[in-house]
C-alpha positions as CSV (number, residue, x, y, z in Angstrom):
1,M,11.2,22.0,-18.0
2,S,10.1,19.6,-15.3
3,D,11.4,16.3,-16.7
4,G,14.8,16.5,-15.1
5,F,16.5,17.3,-18.4
6,G,16.2,21.0,-18.4
7,I,18.7,23.8,-19.1
8,D,20.4,23.2,-15.7
9,H,21.3,19.7,-16.7
10,L,22.4,19.2,-20.4
11,P,24.0,15.8,-20.3
12,Y,26.2,14.6,-23.1
13,G,25.8,11.4,-25.1
14,V,26.5,9.9,-28.5
15,Y,23.6,9.3,-31.0
16,S,23.0,8.4,-34.6
17,T,20.0,8.4,-37.0
18,E,19.3,6.0,-39.7
19,G,22.1,6.2,-42.3
20,S,24.2,8.6,-40.3
21,A,27.4,8.1,-38.3
22,P,27.3,8.4,-34.5
23,R,28.1,11.9,-33.2
24,V,28.0,13.8,-29.9
25,G,24.7,15.3,-28.7
26,V,23.3,17.0,-25.7
27,R,19.9,16.0,-24.2
28,Y,17.3,18.7,-23.6
29,G,13.9,17.4,-22.5
30,D,13.0,14.5,-24.7
31,T,15.2,15.7,-27.6
32,V,18.8,15.6,-28.6
33,V,20.7,18.4,-30.2
34,D,24.0,18.3,-32.1
35,A,26.8,19.5,-29.8
36,Q,29.4,20.5,-32.4
37,E,26.8,22.4,-34.4
38,L,25.9,24.6,-31.4
39,T,29.4,25.1,-30.0
40,G,31.7,25.0,-33.0
41,Q,34.2,22.8,-31.1
42,A,35.8,20.3,-33.4
43,E,36.4,17.9,-30.6
44,L,32.6,17.4,-30.3
45,G,32.4,16.2,-33.9
46,G,33.7,12.6,-33.3
47,R,32.1,9.3,-32.5
48,S,32.8,9.6,-28.8
49,L,33.4,12.2,-26.1
50,N,37.0,11.4,-25.5
51,A,38.6,14.2,-27.5
52,F,36.4,16.7,-25.7
53,L,37.1,15.2,-22.3
54,A,40.8,15.7,-22.9
55,L,40.4,19.5,-23.3
56,G,39.9,20.2,-19.6
57,P,37.7,22.3,-17.4
58,E,38.0,25.6,-19.2
59,A,36.8,24.1,-22.5
60,W,34.1,22.2,-20.7
61,A,32.8,25.4,-19.1
62,E,33.0,27.3,-22.4
63,A,31.0,24.6,-24.2
64,R,28.4,24.5,-21.4
65,A,27.9,28.3,-21.5
66,Q,27.4,28.2,-25.3
67,L,24.9,25.3,-25.0
68,T,23.0,27.0,-22.2
69,R,22.5,30.0,-24.4
70,R,21.6,28.3,-27.6
71,V,19.9,25.0,-26.8
72,P,16.5,26.4,-25.9
73,S,16.1,28.1,-29.3
74,V,17.0,24.9,-31.3
75,R,14.6,22.2,-32.5
76,G,16.2,18.9,-31.5
77,L,15.5,15.4,-32.7
78,P,13.0,13.4,-30.7
79,L,14.7,10.7,-28.7
80,E,12.5,8.0,-30.3
81,Q,14.1,8.8,-33.7
82,V,17.7,8.2,-32.6
83,T,19.9,5.3,-31.5
84,L,22.1,5.9,-28.4
85,H,25.6,4.5,-28.2
86,L,28.3,4.2,-25.5
87,P,29.2,7.8,-25.0
88,F,32.9,7.5,-24.4
89,E,35.7,5.0,-25.1
90,V,36.6,3.3,-21.9
91,G,40.4,2.9,-21.5
92,D,40.5,1.5,-18.0
93,Y,37.8,0.6,-15.5
94,V,38.2,0.4,-11.7
95,D,35.4,-0.6,-9.3
96,F,35.5,0.4,-5.7
97,Y,33.8,-0.8,-2.5
98,A,33.0,2.5,-0.9
99,S,29.8,1.9,1.0
100,L,30.1,1.1,4.7
101,D,26.7,-0.5,4.8
102,H,27.3,-2.6,1.8
103,A,30.7,-3.8,3.0
104,S,29.3,-4.6,6.4
105,N,26.3,-6.5,5.0
106,V,28.5,-8.6,2.7
107,G,30.8,-9.3,5.7
108,R,27.9,-10.4,7.8
109,I,26.5,-12.6,5.0
110,F,29.8,-14.4,4.2
111,R,31.6,-14.2,7.6
112,P,28.8,-14.3,10.2
113,D,31.2,-15.3,13.0
114,Q,33.8,-12.6,12.3
115,E,34.1,-8.9,12.2
116,P,32.2,-7.8,9.1
117,L,34.9,-5.3,7.9
118,L,38.4,-6.4,7.2
119,P,41.1,-4.4,9.0
120,N,42.1,-2.3,6.0
121,W,38.6,-1.1,5.0
122,R,38.4,2.1,7.0
123,H,42.0,3.1,6.0
124,L,41.7,3.0,2.2
125,P,39.1,2.8,-0.6
126,V,39.2,-0.9,-1.5
127,G,38.8,-1.6,-5.2
128,Y,39.6,-4.0,-8.1
129,H,40.6,-3.4,-11.7
130,G,37.7,-4.4,-14.0
131,R,37.3,-5.2,-17.7
132,A,36.9,-2.1,-19.9
133,G,35.9,-4.1,-23.0
134,T,32.7,-5.3,-21.4
135,V,31.4,-1.9,-20.4
136,V,28.1,-1.5,-22.4
137,V,25.5,1.2,-22.9
138,S,22.1,1.0,-21.2
139,G,19.7,-1.2,-23.1
140,T,22.3,-3.8,-24.1
141,P,21.1,-7.3,-23.2
142,V,23.0,-9.1,-20.5
143,I,23.7,-12.7,-21.3
144,R,23.8,-15.0,-18.2
145,P,27.4,-16.0,-17.7
146,C,28.8,-19.5,-17.3
147,G,31.7,-20.6,-15.2
148,Q,32.8,-22.7,-12.3
149,R,30.6,-22.8,-9.2
150,L,30.1,-25.1,-6.3
151,P,27.1,-27.5,-6.5
152,A,24.2,-26.9,-4.2
153,G,24.9,-28.6,-0.8
154,S,28.6,-28.8,-1.3
155,S,29.3,-27.0,2.0
156,R,27.9,-29.9,4.0
157,G,31.2,-31.6,4.3
158,G,34.1,-33.0,2.3
159,P,36.5,-31.2,-0.1
160,P,34.9,-28.7,-2.5
161,T,34.6,-29.9,-6.1
162,P,33.3,-27.4,-8.6
163,E,31.1,-27.9,-11.6
164,Y,30.6,-25.8,-14.8
165,G,27.4,-24.2,-15.8
166,P,25.3,-21.0,-16.0
167,S,25.3,-18.8,-12.9
168,R,22.4,-19.5,-10.6
169,R,23.0,-16.4,-8.5
170,L,23.0,-13.5,-11.0
171,D,22.9,-10.2,-9.3
172,I,23.0,-6.4,-9.8
173,E,25.0,-3.7,-8.1
174,A,23.5,-0.2,-8.1
175,E,26.5,2.2,-8.5
176,L,27.6,5.6,-9.6
177,G,30.4,5.9,-12.2
178,F,32.9,8.7,-12.7
179,V,34.3,9.6,-16.1
180,V,37.9,10.9,-16.2
181,G,38.4,13.9,-18.5
182,V,42.0,15.1,-18.2
183,G,44.4,12.2,-17.6
184,S,47.5,12.0,-15.5
185,E,51.0,10.8,-16.4
186,L,52.6,7.6,-15.3
187,G,54.5,8.1,-12.1
188,T,52.4,11.1,-10.9
189,R,49.3,11.1,-8.8
190,V,46.0,13.1,-8.7
191,G,45.7,15.0,-5.4
192,V,42.4,14.8,-3.5
193,D,42.1,18.6,-4.0
194,T,42.2,18.4,-7.8
195,F,39.3,16.0,-8.4
196,Q,37.3,18.6,-10.5
197,Q,40.3,19.3,-12.7
198,H,40.4,15.7,-13.9
199,V,36.8,14.3,-13.7
200,F,34.3,15.5,-16.2
201,G,31.1,13.9,-15.0
202,V,29.0,10.9,-13.8
203,V,27.0,8.0,-15.2
204,G,24.6,5.6,-13.7
205,L,26.3,2.1,-13.5
206,N,25.2,-1.4,-12.9
207,D,28.0,-3.8,-12.1
208,W,26.3,-7.1,-12.9
209,S,27.7,-9.9,-10.7
210,A,27.6,-13.7,-10.8
211,R,27.7,-14.4,-7.1
212,D,28.3,-18.2,-7.3
213,I,31.1,-17.8,-9.7
214,Q,32.5,-15.0,-7.7
215,A,32.3,-16.9,-4.4
216,W,34.4,-19.8,-5.8
217,E,37.1,-17.8,-7.5
218,Y,37.7,-14.6,-5.5
219,V,40.1,-16.0,-2.9
220,P,42.9,-15.1,-2.9
221,L,43.1,-12.5,-5.7
222,G,39.6,-11.0,-5.8
223,P,36.8,-10.6,-8.4
224,F,37.5,-12.0,-11.9
225,L,34.9,-13.8,-14.1
226,G,32.1,-13.2,-11.7
227,K,32.3,-9.5,-12.6
228,S,33.9,-9.2,-16.0
229,F,31.0,-10.3,-18.3
230,A,29.0,-7.0,-18.3
231,T,29.0,-3.6,-16.7
232,S,26.1,-1.3,-17.9
233,V,26.4,2.5,-17.9
234,S,23.9,5.2,-18.8
235,A,23.8,6.7,-22.3
236,W,24.1,10.2,-20.9
237,V,27.0,11.7,-19.0
238,T,26.0,14.3,-16.5
239,P,28.8,17.0,-16.2
240,L,29.9,17.9,-12.7
241,A,28.9,21.4,-13.5
242,A,25.2,20.2,-13.3
243,L,25.8,18.8,-9.9
244,E,27.1,21.9,-8.1
245,A,24.0,21.9,-5.8
246,A,24.3,18.2,-5.0
247,W,27.6,18.3,-3.0
248,C,27.1,17.5,0.7
249,D,29.2,16.5,3.7
250,L,30.4,12.9,4.2
251,P,28.8,11.1,7.2
252,G,32.3,11.0,8.8
253,Q,35.4,8.9,8.7
254,D,37.0,7.2,11.7
255,P,39.9,6.8,12.0
256,R,41.2,9.9,10.2
257,P,42.5,8.8,6.8
258,L,46.2,9.2,5.9
259,P,47.2,12.7,4.7
260,Y,47.0,12.0,0.9
261,L,43.3,11.2,1.4
262,V,42.6,14.4,3.3
263,P,42.0,17.7,1.4
264,T,44.2,20.6,2.3
265,G,41.9,23.4,1.0
266,S,38.2,24.3,0.7
267,T,37.4,21.8,-2.0
268,D,35.0,18.9,-2.7
269,G,37.8,16.5,-2.0
270,A,36.2,14.8,0.9
271,R,32.6,15.5,0.1
272,A,29.7,13.3,-1.0
273,L,27.0,13.8,-3.6
274,D,23.3,13.9,-2.7
275,I,22.2,11.5,-5.4
276,S,19.1,9.3,-5.0
277,V,18.8,5.9,-6.7
278,E,15.9,3.6,-7.4
279,V,16.3,-0.1,-8.3
280,V,13.4,-1.1,-10.5
281,L,12.8,-4.9,-11.2
282,N,10.3,-5.6,-13.9
283,G,8.6,-2.3,-13.3
284,E,8.5,-2.5,-9.5
285,V,10.7,-0.3,-7.3
286,V,12.4,-2.8,-4.9
287,S,15.0,-0.5,-3.3
288,R,16.0,3.2,-2.9
289,P,19.8,3.4,-2.1
290,P,21.1,6.9,-1.1
291,Y,24.6,7.8,-2.5
292,R,25.1,10.7,0.0
293,I,26.0,8.3,2.9
294,M,28.9,6.6,1.1
295,Y,31.9,6.3,3.3
296,W,34.6,7.2,0.8
297,S,34.3,10.3,-1.4
298,P,34.8,10.3,-5.2
299,A,37.9,12.4,-4.9
300,Q,39.4,10.0,-2.3
301,M,38.8,7.1,-4.7
302,L,40.6,8.9,-7.5
303,A,43.5,10.0,-5.2
304,H,43.9,6.4,-4.0
305,L,43.7,5.0,-7.5
306,T,46.7,7.1,-8.6
307,V,48.7,7.3,-5.4
308,N,51.1,4.6,-6.6
309,G,51.8,6.5,-9.8
310,A,49.2,4.7,-11.9
311,S,48.3,6.8,-14.9
312,T,44.8,7.8,-16.1
313,R,43.4,8.7,-19.6
314,P,40.4,10.5,-21.0
315,G,37.5,8.2,-20.8
316,D,38.8,6.1,-17.9
317,L,35.9,5.0,-15.7
318,F,35.8,4.4,-12.0
319,A,32.8,3.3,-10.0
320,S,31.6,3.7,-6.4
321,G,30.8,0.1,-5.7
322,T,27.4,-0.9,-4.5
323,I,25.4,1.9,-3.0
324,S,23.6,0.6,0.1
325,G,22.0,2.2,3.2
326,P,21.3,0.9,6.7
327,E,17.7,-0.1,6.1
328,P,16.5,-3.2,4.1
329,D,14.8,-1.1,1.5
330,T,18.0,0.9,0.8
331,R,20.2,-2.1,-0.2
332,G,21.7,-1.9,-3.6
333,S,22.1,-5.5,-4.5
334,F,19.9,-8.6,-4.5
335,L,22.6,-10.4,-2.4
336,E,21.7,-8.0,0.4
337,L,18.0,-7.7,-0.4
338,S,17.7,-11.5,-0.1
339,W,20.4,-11.7,2.6
340,G,22.4,-14.2,0.7
341,G,19.4,-15.9,-0.9
342,K,17.8,-16.8,2.5
343,E,15.2,-14.1,2.7
344,P,13.1,-13.8,-0.6
345,F,11.8,-10.3,-1.5
346,A,9.5,-8.9,-4.2
347,G,7.1,-11.8,-4.1
348,G,9.6,-14.6,-3.6
349,R,12.6,-13.4,-5.6
350,T,16.2,-14.0,-4.5
351,F,18.4,-13.6,-7.6
352,L,17.8,-12.7,-11.3
353,E,15.9,-15.0,-13.6
354,D,16.0,-15.1,-17.4
355,G,13.8,-12.4,-18.9
356,D,14.1,-10.1,-15.9
357,E,14.7,-6.4,-16.6
358,V,16.4,-4.1,-14.2
359,T,16.5,-0.3,-14.4
360,L,18.5,2.0,-12.2
361,C,17.1,5.5,-11.9
362,Y,19.0,8.5,-10.5
363,S,18.2,12.0,-9.5
364,A,19.9,14.9,-7.7
365,P,19.3,18.6,-6.7
366,G,19.8,20.9,-9.7
367,T,21.3,24.3,-9.8
368,G,17.9,25.8,-10.7
369,G,16.3,24.7,-7.5
370,G,14.5,21.6,-8.8
371,R,15.9,18.1,-9.4
372,I,17.7,16.8,-12.4
373,T,17.3,13.2,-13.7
374,L,20.5,11.4,-14.5
375,G,20.6,8.9,-17.3
376,E,19.0,5.6,-16.3
377,V,20.6,2.2,-16.8
378,T,18.6,-0.7,-18.1
379,G,19.5,-4.3,-18.8
380,R,17.4,-7.4,-19.6
381,V,18.8,-10.9,-18.7
382,E,19.0,-13.3,-21.6
383,P,19.7,-17.1,-21.2
384,A,23.2,-18.4,-21.1
385,R,24.8,-19.4,-24.4
386,E,26.5,-22.6,-23.4
């Protein structure tokens, strides 16, 4: 099957048909099949993946083996006949800032006369705790947020005085999300070597951002209302087992991280994933960010998230931060593509307008020698509701 959803992929989602309750399914081509029916696992019979996520790697592997054997012989439901839902219940959401190119670009845009990276950036995966309740499934409309912002021209002198209104600088961030399966207890930490014992899979993720609201509020405590109004994720969760051929070396880390961020064995603890991303604005590809060049690995992000003893739960979500590369056409946000709004792109665009539709598309090497297509993430901007 050449559509990227063949037998070497089999991502999980939650679907319903008219008059039926949501249930867990697996995508095969352009169809969805009932996961519990094919595996017999009771934990796949609910309205979300969370009970199945909590079972751990052995149960995940057993279910995948059964699905691999049985899916090709089953007639699934066509995707156009089903409604897709948020595939897991999000307990906590953490967003990182793991791209060297993105962090450097943002530093140059906002602090042109200073070093682009702050002193801590190369020593730890910087992140912030987001709002789990506004994580939504692909296809959910994104309502333009309102909040405090500085009026145009307010930087010309005098004390800053904010105004209230809809964001004028609505943006996207092309990211990769990681779904926790087996949680960890309060007071313990997840070692960098044990990533695959805790993380079930990945989702495409768009961290919508109101840059003008964010710029006024983020000092001294970081992102808040400029980020919390919507985070879109794909309807399909790609299991790590489908990404075995996608692991690759990190570009390199200097200085050497502290010991808790350095794997001790032959694991994927400090490795990257060769996942390609496309940012599509109103049907036009405007950027192709590469995930493989991210500075901090997924395992290092999880290790840092828990090193203080913070607990995790099945369904917890953590994201990579904006995926950006060194070239202009590999930048993963409009903030970078327009260089802070000063360099219009895509026929004069800087930030998002009402009615715009953004789709993030992902692909990776598959275990069968071809490529798999990860679940896409789409959102259309609707006017503010003042």
